[in-house]
KOLNU-562822 format. One record per residue (C-alpha): x negated, y negated, z; residue in three letters. Coordinates in Angstrom, 1 decimal, padded with zeros to 4 digits. Layout:
(site (X Y Z) "ala");
...
END
This chain:
(site (-018.8 099.3 124.0) "met");
(site (-016.7 101.6 121.6) "gly");
(site (-016.6 102.3 117.8) "phe");
(site (-014.5 099.9 116.9) "ile");
(site (-015.4 097.2 118.8) "ser");
(site (-018.8 097.5 117.4) "lys");
(site (-017.0 097.9 113.9) "ile");
(site (-015.5 094.4 114.8) "arg");
(site (-019.3 092.9 115.8) "lys");
(site (-020.9 093.7 112.6) "leu");
(site (-017.9 092.5 110.7) "asn");
(site (-018.3 089.2 112.1) "arg");
(site (-022.2 089.0 112.3) "lys");
(site (-021.2 089.5 109.0) "arg");
(site (-018.8 087.0 108.3) "asn");
(site (-020.9 084.2 110.4) "asp");
(site (-024.1 085.0 107.6) "lys");
(site (-022.0 084.8 105.3) "thr");
(site (-020.4 081.5 105.8) "lys");
(site (-024.3 080.5 106.7) "glu");
(site (-025.9 080.9 103.0) "ile");
(site (-022.3 079.8 101.3) "lys");
(site (-023.2 076.1 103.1) "lys");
(site (-026.1 076.5 103.0) "ser");
(site (-026.0 077.0 099.3) "ile");
(site (-023.3 074.6 099.0) "ser");
(site (-025.4 071.7 100.7) "ser");
(site (-028.1 072.1 098.5) "phe");
(site (-026.0 071.4 095.8) "ile");
(site (-024.9 068.1 097.0) "leu");
(site (-028.0 067.2 097.5) "lys");
(site (-030.3 068.1 093.9) "lys");
(site (-027.0 065.2 093.3) "lys");
(site (-027.3 062.6 095.3) "tyr");
(site (-030.0 059.5 095.9) "arg");
(site (-032.7 059.3 097.5) "glu");
(site (-033.2 057.9 101.1) "lys");
(site (-032.9 055.3 102.4) "thr");
(site (-034.4 053.1 105.1) "asp");
(site (-032.3 051.7 108.4) "phe");
(site (-031.3 048.2 108.2) "ile");
(site (-028.7 047.2 110.7) "pro");
(site (-028.7 043.8 110.2) "ala");
(site (-027.2 044.5 106.8) "glu");
(site (-024.2 046.7 107.8) "tyr");
(site (-021.4 044.5 108.2) "lys");
(site (-018.7 047.5 107.4) "ser");
(site (-018.7 051.5 109.1) "val");
(site (-017.2 054.5 108.5) "cys");
(site (-017.0 057.5 111.0) "ile");
(site (-016.6 060.6 110.1) "phe");
(site (-013.6 062.5 111.9) "met");
(site (-012.8 065.4 110.0) "his");
(site (-012.0 067.7 113.2) "tyr");
(site (-011.7 065.6 115.8) "tyr");
(site (-009.2 066.7 118.7) "gly");
(site (-007.3 063.9 120.1) "ile");
(site (-009.9 064.0 123.3) "gly");
(site (-012.7 063.8 120.7) "asp");
(site (-011.0 059.8 118.9) "ala");
(site (-010.7 058.7 122.5) "met");
(site (-014.0 059.3 123.0) "met");
(site (-015.5 057.7 120.1) "thr");
(site (-012.4 054.1 120.5) "ser");
(site (-015.6 052.7 122.7) "gly");
(site (-018.0 052.4 119.5) "leu");
(site (-015.3 051.8 117.1) "ile");
(site (-014.2 048.3 119.3) "ser");
(site (-017.9 048.3 120.0) "ser");
(site (-018.6 047.1 116.7) "leu");
(site (-015.9 045.5 115.3) "arg");
(site (-016.3 043.4 119.1) "asn");
(site (-019.7 042.6 116.3) "ser");
(site (-017.8 041.5 113.5) "lys");
(site (-018.0 044.8 111.9) "ile");
(site (-015.0 046.3 109.4) "lys");
(site (-014.9 049.8 111.2) "val");
(site (-012.9 052.8 108.6) "his");
(site (-012.0 056.2 109.6) "val");
(site (-011.7 059.5 108.7) "val");
(site (-009.1 061.4 110.7) "ile");
(site (-007.3 064.4 110.9) "arg");
(site (-003.7 063.5 109.8) "asp");
(site (-002.7 065.3 113.5) "glu");
(site (-004.4 062.1 114.5) "leu");
(site (-003.0 058.9 113.4) "ser");
(site (-000.2 058.9 115.7) "phe");
(site (-003.9 057.4 117.2) "leu");
(site (-004.9 055.4 114.5) "phe");
(site (-004.5 052.0 113.9) "pro");
(site (-001.8 052.0 117.1) "ala");
(site (-003.5 052.8 120.2) "val");
(site (-007.2 053.0 118.7) "ile");
(site (-007.5 049.6 116.8) "asp");
(site (-009.3 050.3 113.2) "val");
(site (-009.9 048.2 110.1) "asp");
(site (-008.7 051.3 107.8) "gly");
(site (-007.9 055.0 108.5) "val");
(site (-008.6 057.8 105.5) "ile");
(site (-005.6 061.1 106.5) "val");
(site (-007.5 064.4 105.6) "phe");
(site (-005.3 067.0 105.2) "lys");
(site (-007.6 070.5 106.1) "lys");
(site (-009.7 071.7 104.1) "gly");
(site (-008.0 069.2 101.2) "ser");
(site (-011.3 067.7 099.9) "tyr");
(site (-009.0 066.2 096.9) "ser");
(site (-006.4 064.1 100.1) "ser");
(site (-010.3 061.9 100.9) "ile");
(site (-011.4 061.9 097.9) "glu");
(site (-008.1 059.6 096.0) "lys");
(site (-008.9 057.4 099.0) "gln");
(site (-012.6 056.0 099.7) "val");
(site (-012.8 055.7 095.8) "asn");
(site (-012.2 052.4 096.5) "met");
(site (-013.9 051.8 099.5) "leu");
(site (-017.1 050.0 100.1) "asp");
(site (-018.8 051.2 103.1) "val");
(site (-022.5 050.2 104.1) "asp");
(site (-022.6 052.7 107.2) "leu");
(site (-021.0 056.0 107.5) "val");
(site (-021.9 057.7 111.0) "ile");
(site (-021.4 060.8 111.4) "asp");
(site (-021.6 062.1 115.2) "leu");
(site (-020.9 065.8 114.9) "phe");
(site (-023.7 068.1 114.4) "gly");
(site (-024.8 070.5 111.4) "tyr");
(site (-022.2 073.0 112.1) "asp");
(site (-020.2 075.4 109.8) "asn");
(site (-017.5 072.2 109.0) "asp");
(site (-020.8 069.9 107.4) "ile");
(site (-019.9 070.9 103.9) "asn");
(site (-016.4 069.0 104.1) "met");
(site (-018.7 066.3 105.4) "arg");
(site (-020.8 066.4 103.5) "glu");
(site (-018.9 065.6 099.9) "lys");
(site (-017.1 062.6 101.7) "thr");
(site (-020.7 061.6 102.5) "leu");
(site (-021.5 062.0 098.6) "phe");
(site (-018.2 060.2 097.4) "ala");
(site (-018.2 057.3 100.2) "ile");
(site (-022.0 057.0 099.1) "asn");
(site (-022.9 054.2 101.7) "pro");
(site (-025.6 052.7 102.2) "arg");
(site (-027.6 054.5 104.9) "his");
(site (-025.9 057.5 106.7) "ser");
(site (-026.5 058.4 110.6) "ile");
(site (-026.0 061.9 111.6) "gly");
(site (-026.9 064.3 114.6) "phe");
(site (-028.6 068.0 114.7) "asn");
(site (-029.6 068.5 111.5) "his");
(site (-031.8 070.2 109.0) "pro");
(site (-035.1 068.2 107.8) "lys");
(site (-033.3 068.5 103.8) "asn");
(site (-030.5 067.3 105.0) "thr");
(site (-028.4 064.2 102.9) "met");
(site (-028.1 062.2 105.8) "tyr");
(site (-030.6 059.5 105.6) "asp");
(site (-031.8 058.9 109.9) "thr");
(site (-031.5 061.9 111.9) "val");
(site (-031.0 061.7 115.7) "ile");
(site (-031.9 064.8 117.1) "asn");
(site (-030.7 066.0 120.5) "ile");
(site (-032.5 068.7 122.3) "asp");
(site (-030.6 068.9 126.1) "lys");
(site (-026.7 068.9 127.4) "ser");
(site (-025.7 065.3 127.9) "glu");
(site (-022.4 064.0 127.9) "his");
(site (-021.0 062.8 124.6) "val");
(site (-021.1 059.4 125.3) "ser");
(site (-024.7 059.3 124.8) "asn");
(site (-024.3 059.4 121.3) "lys");
(site (-022.4 057.2 120.9) "met");
(site (-024.3 054.6 123.5) "ile");
(site (-027.4 055.8 121.2) "thr");
(site (-026.6 054.0 118.3) "val");
(site (-024.7 051.1 119.0) "leu");
(site (-028.4 050.7 120.8) "leu");
(site (-029.2 051.1 116.8) "met");
(site (-027.2 048.4 115.9) "met");
(site (-028.9 046.5 118.8) "gly");
(site (-025.3 046.6 120.2) "ile");
(site (-025.6 046.1 124.0) "asn");
(site (-023.5 047.3 126.5) "ile");
(site (-022.9 047.3 130.4) "asp");
(site (-021.4 050.7 130.5) "lys");
(site (-019.2 052.5 127.5) "tyr");
(site (-015.2 052.5 128.1) "gln");
(site (-012.7 053.8 125.8) "met");
(site (-010.8 051.3 124.7) "thr");
(site (-007.4 052.5 124.2) "val");
(site (-003.8 051.2 124.0) "asp");
(site (-001.3 053.4 125.9) "phe");
(site (000.6 049.5 126.8) "ser");
(site (004.6 049.2 127.5) "gln");
(site (005.0 047.8 124.2) "glu");
(site (004.5 051.0 122.8) "leu");
(site (005.4 053.7 124.8) "phe");
(site (008.6 051.4 126.6) "pro");
(site (010.2 055.8 126.9) "leu");
(site (006.7 056.3 129.6) "ala");
(site (006.9 053.3 131.5) "tyr");
(site (010.8 054.0 132.6) "asp");
(site (010.8 057.4 133.3) "phe");
(site (007.9 057.2 135.4) "thr");
(site (009.9 053.9 136.9) "glu");
(site (012.5 056.3 137.8) "gln");
(site (010.3 058.3 139.2) "val");
(site (009.2 055.8 141.8) "arg");
(site (012.4 054.1 142.2) "asn");
(site (012.9 057.7 144.0) "ser");
(site (009.6 057.9 146.1) "gly");
(site (007.4 059.7 144.4) "asn");
(site (004.5 059.7 143.3) "lys");
(site (003.3 062.0 140.0) "ile");
(site (001.1 064.9 139.2) "ile");
(site (000.8 066.0 136.4) "ile");
(site (-000.3 069.7 134.8) "val");
(site (-001.3 070.4 131.6) "asn");
(site (-002.8 074.6 131.7) "pro");
(site (-003.1 075.2 127.7) "tyr");
(site (-006.2 074.2 126.0) "gly");
(site (-007.2 074.1 122.3) "ser");
(site (-007.9 078.1 122.0) "his");
(site (-006.1 080.8 124.2) "lys");
(site (-009.8 081.6 126.7) "arg");
(site (-008.9 077.6 127.6) "lys");
(site (-005.5 078.6 128.6) "cys");
(site (-004.0 079.4 132.3) "leu");
(site (-001.9 082.0 131.9) "thr");
(site (001.4 082.4 133.6) "asp");
(site (000.8 084.9 136.7) "glu");
(site (-001.9 081.6 137.6) "gln");
(site (000.9 079.0 136.2) "ile");
(site (003.8 080.0 138.7) "lys");
(site (001.1 081.3 141.1) "lys");
(site (-000.4 076.8 141.0) "leu");
(site (003.3 076.1 140.6) "leu");
(site (004.6 077.7 144.1) "cys");
(site (001.5 075.9 146.0) "tyr");
(site (002.7 071.6 144.2) "leu");
(site (006.4 072.9 144.7) "asp");
(site (005.7 072.3 149.0) "gly");
(site (004.5 069.0 148.4) "phe");
(site (006.5 066.6 149.6) "asn");
(site (007.1 062.8 148.0) "asn");
(site (005.8 064.1 144.7) "tyr");
(site (007.5 064.9 141.5) "thr");
(site (005.2 067.8 139.3) "ile");
(site (005.0 067.1 135.3) "ile");
(site (004.2 070.4 133.7) "leu");
(site (003.2 069.9 130.6) "phe");
(site (003.9 073.6 128.9) "asp");
(site (003.2 072.3 125.0) "met");
(site (006.7 074.0 123.8) "gly");
(site (007.0 076.8 125.0) "arg");
(site (010.0 076.2 127.4) "tyr");
(site (008.5 077.5 130.4) "thr");
(site (011.9 078.7 133.2) "asp");
(site (010.5 076.2 136.5) "val");
(site (014.4 076.1 137.3) "gln");
(site (013.3 077.7 140.8) "ser");
(site (011.0 075.3 141.1) "phe");
(site (012.5 072.1 143.4) "lys");
(site (010.2 069.1 142.4) "asn");
(site (008.8 070.8 139.5) "val");
(site (010.1 069.5 136.0) "ile");
(site (008.9 070.0 132.7) "ile");
(site (007.5 067.1 130.3) "asn");
(site (010.4 065.1 129.3) "pro");
(site (008.4 063.8 126.0) "phe");
(site (007.2 066.0 123.2) "arg");
(site (005.7 063.8 121.2) "asp");
(site (002.4 063.1 121.7) "ala");
(site (001.9 059.8 122.5) "gly");
(site (004.1 059.2 125.7) "asn");
(site (002.9 062.0 126.5) "ser");
(site (-000.6 060.6 127.7) "phe");
(site (000.7 057.2 128.5) "ala");
(site (003.0 059.3 130.7) "leu");
(site (-001.0 061.2 131.9) "val");
(site (-002.4 057.2 132.2) "ser");
(site (000.3 056.5 134.7) "leu");
(site (000.1 059.7 136.6) "ala");
(site (-001.3 060.0 140.3) "asp");
(site (-003.1 063.0 140.8) "ile");
(site (-004.1 065.4 136.9) "val");
(site (-004.8 069.0 137.2) "ile");
(site (-005.9 069.9 133.2) "ser");
(site (-007.6 072.2 131.2) "val");
(site (-007.7 070.2 128.0) "asp");
(site (-010.3 067.8 127.8) "thr");
(site (-008.5 065.5 126.0) "ser");
(site (-006.1 064.3 129.6) "ile");
(site (-009.4 064.8 131.6) "val");
(site (-011.3 061.9 129.4) "his");
(site (-007.5 060.0 129.5) "leu");
(site (-007.7 060.0 133.3) "ala");
(site (-010.9 059.4 133.5) "ser");
(site (-010.6 056.3 131.4) "his");
(site (-008.2 055.1 133.9) "phe");
(site (-009.7 055.8 137.4) "gly");
(site (-006.9 058.6 137.9) "ile");
(site (-007.9 061.9 141.2) "gln");
(site (-007.7 064.7 139.2) "gln");
(site (-009.0 069.0 138.6) "tyr");
(site (-010.5 070.1 136.0) "cys");
(site (-011.4 073.0 135.4) "met");
(site (-013.8 074.3 132.4) "tyr");
(site (-014.7 077.9 130.9) "asn");
(site (-018.3 077.4 130.3) "asn");
(site (-018.3 076.9 126.9) "ile");
(site (-021.5 076.9 124.6) "ile");
(site (-021.9 075.1 122.0) "leu");
(site (-024.3 075.4 118.8) "asn");
(site (-025.5 078.2 121.1) "gly");
(site (-027.1 075.4 122.7) "lys");
(site (-025.4 072.6 124.9) "tyr");
(site (-023.1 073.2 127.9) "asp");
(site (-019.8 071.5 126.8) "ala");
(site (-019.0 071.7 130.7) "asn");
(site (-021.3 068.7 130.6) "ile");
(site (-021.4 067.0 127.3) "val");
(site (-017.5 067.0 127.5) "trp");
(site (-017.4 066.5 131.7) "gly");
(site (-014.8 064.1 132.9) "pro");
(site (-018.4 060.9 133.8) "asn");
(site (-015.5 060.2 136.9) "ser");
(site (-016.6 060.2 140.8) "asp");
(site (-013.0 060.8 141.2) "lys");
(site (-013.1 063.9 139.0) "ala");
(site (-013.5 067.5 140.9) "ile");
(site (-015.3 070.5 138.3) "val");
(site (-014.0 073.4 138.4) "leu");
(site (-015.5 076.1 136.6) "thr");
(site (-014.9 079.7 135.4) "thr");
(site (-017.6 082.4 137.1) "ser");
(site (-018.6 084.3 134.0) "glu");
(site (-021.1 082.5 132.3) "his");
(site (-021.1 084.7 129.0) "leu");
(site (-022.9 081.7 127.1) "lys");
(site (-020.3 082.2 124.0) "ala");
(site (-019.0 079.4 121.7) "ala");
(site (-015.3 079.9 122.9) "his");
(site (-016.7 080.5 126.8) "gly");
(site (-015.5 082.5 129.2) "asp");
(site (-011.6 083.7 129.4) "asp");
(site (-010.0 081.4 131.4) "met");
(site (-007.2 084.2 132.2) "gly");
(site (-010.0 085.7 134.5) "asn");
(site (-010.6 082.4 136.8) "phe");
(site (-009.5 082.1 140.5) "asn");
(site (-006.6 079.8 140.3) "ile");
(site (-007.2 080.1 144.3) "asp");
(site (-010.4 078.3 144.2) "ile");
(site (-008.3 075.4 142.6) "leu");
(site (-005.5 075.5 145.6) "ile");
(site (-008.2 076.1 147.8) "asp");
(site (-010.0 073.2 147.1) "ala");
(site (-006.6 070.5 147.0) "met");
(site (-005.5 072.3 150.4) "glu");
(site (-008.5 071.3 151.8) "ser");
(site (-009.0 067.4 151.2) "glu");
(site (-004.7 067.7 151.5) "arg");
(site (-005.6 068.7 155.2) "lys");
(site (-008.1 065.8 155.2) "asn");
(site (-006.2 063.2 153.8) "asn");
(site (-008.7 062.9 150.5) "ile");
(site (-006.2 062.8 148.1) "arg");
(site (-003.0 064.5 148.3) "leu");
END
């Protein structure tokens, strides 16, 4: 490691330590002002607020099963969401109230929760770098009770559920439902990507089907650079897929305007909005993705898929390949091979794309999926 790299590493450690100290101080001050902890009495809770301050689309969709189960039990559900998720609530995921959170702006929350009467707050995320904003929201709402996960003993939250091993994120939601006395046979997302809401996606799919083709969705881009395939990997994959007869390959280029004119069967996603794009995923025959939101949607709709994970370690402990895994017997899971055990995982750019191609070709030759 060179001198500059060592300095950068030291600076990162110093910044992380500074953030940790600031987080602890803020938590301490809020807790001193907050009420005493209360007992958990589920029969008395008729209104719930679920914290989704920093949720991505996939996080929100996974939580939809918890929301619908609570509402089916006559419990009103409010959510705190980022404004980027507004297209989901309440159209795709039905709720009783939405509090829109603008990143970094606590005042945007405070104005909306002053008149909110909530019995129970549910916070499915742990004691991470974003905890202070959620604690401030908890303080402003002041519910009768609150549930958090993997918090220290001196937390503001009344009930803390500690999870010591890597397990699928849906297990958290099942745990909360069981605590509330709500039994379910199987945890499932509850999302509405119907033709009524997204007719353009359905019309486009019908055109493809009428041409005699099936649909393969390719999503090579994740939420972080290290989760994205490179241009070279994408080109090699598309060259392989372009040889498939009777398939239309739809590339989700995420606004990068990738040139696909040299391919005969590859097109760019015709939609630039998230709603129609996800509706299109729900109608696909095959999905290839590095992004877990699309993986979870494909799992929910029982779509055959190939998903790629880069061995992210959450909070220095939990295997994201498991926590955010597809949880579907129709998914082929492929992983990177570096195993750096880092918060951002391995670099997907180092993934050997031939592993994916070989997996698809093996099933193609055996007429398993393709």
